[in-house]
C-alpha positions in Angstrom: 27.7 33.6 2.6 24.1 32.5 2.4 22.5 30.6 5.2 21.7 26.9 4.8 18.2 27.4 6.2 15.4 29.8 6.1 12.2 30.3 8.0 10.3 27.6 5.9 13.1 25.0 6.4 16.3 24.0 4.9 17.1 25.5 1.5 19.6 23.1 0.0 18.0 19.6 -0.1 17.7 17.8 -3.3 14.4 16.9 -4.8 14.8 13.4 -3.6 15.3 14.4 0.0 12.3 16.7 0.0 10.2 13.9 -1.6 11.3 11.4 1.1 10.4 13.9 3.8 6.9 14.4 2.3 6.4 10.7 2.0 7.5 10.1 5.6 5.1 12.8 6.8 2.1 11.2 5.2 3.2 7.6 6.1 3.5 8.5 9.8 -0.2 9.5 10.2 -1.7 6.0 10.4 1.1 4.7 12.7 0.7 7.7 15.0 -3.0 7.2 15.3 -2.5 3.6 16.3 0.1 4.6 18.8 -2.2 7.1 20.4 -4.9 4.5 20.6 -2.4 2.1 22.1 -1.5 4.6 24.8 -5.2 4.9 25.8 -5.4 1.1 26.4 -2.4 -1.2 25.9 -4.3 -4.5 25.8 -3.4 -5.3 22.2 -4.9 -8.7 21.9 -8.3 -7.5 23.2 -8.3 -4.5 20.9 -6.5 -5.8 17.8 -9.7 -5.4 15.7 -10.0 -1.7 16.8 -6.4 -1.1 16.0 -6.8 -2.7 12.5 -10.0 -0.7 11.8 -8.2 2.5 12.9 -5.3 1.8 10.6 -7.6 1.0 7.7 -9.5 4.2 8.3 -6.3 6.3 8.4 -5.0 4.6 5.2 -8.3 5.3 3.5 -8.2 8.9 4.5 -4.7 9.2 2.9 -5.9 7.5 -0.2 -8.9 9.9 -0.5 -6.9 13.1 0.0 -8.2 16.0 -2.1 -6.2 16.7 -5.3 -5.6 20.2 -4.0 -3.6 18.9 -1.0 -1.5 16.7 -3.3 -0.9 19.6 -5.7 0.2 21.8 -2.8 2.6 19.2 -1.4 4.0 18.6 -4.8 4.6 22.3 -5.3 6.4 22.5 -2.0 8.5 19.4 -2.7 9.2 20.7 -6.2 7.9 17.8 -8.1 8.7 18.3 -11.8 5.6 19.2 -13.9 5.8 16.0 -16.1 5.9 13.8 -13.1 3.1 15.7 -11.4 0.8 15.5 -14.3 1.4 11.7 -14.7 0.7 11.1 -10.9 -1.9 13.7 -9.9 -3.2 15.2 -13.2 -3.4 18.9 -13.8 -3.2 21.1 -10.7 -4.5 24.2 -12.5 -7.5 25.8 -11.1 -10.4 26.2 -13.5 
């Protein structure tokens, strides 16, 4: 009987489940940054501009992620090669 999990995480998720977990991990970063800022000072109406700027900066950081990071995440998730090349391009090192 093989275990359902290993040191790196669960072993039996489908590709779709791993993909959703990866998306959720990236999507949480901007929200967490705003929540941390909100914990510092909870006067939202006075600081709405700061919160919006922080959210925009975090979203920009995600949009500008290095291709190597995306390739590594895709390899962990198990993104099929045709989908990877259509979304990220080639992940081969030159």
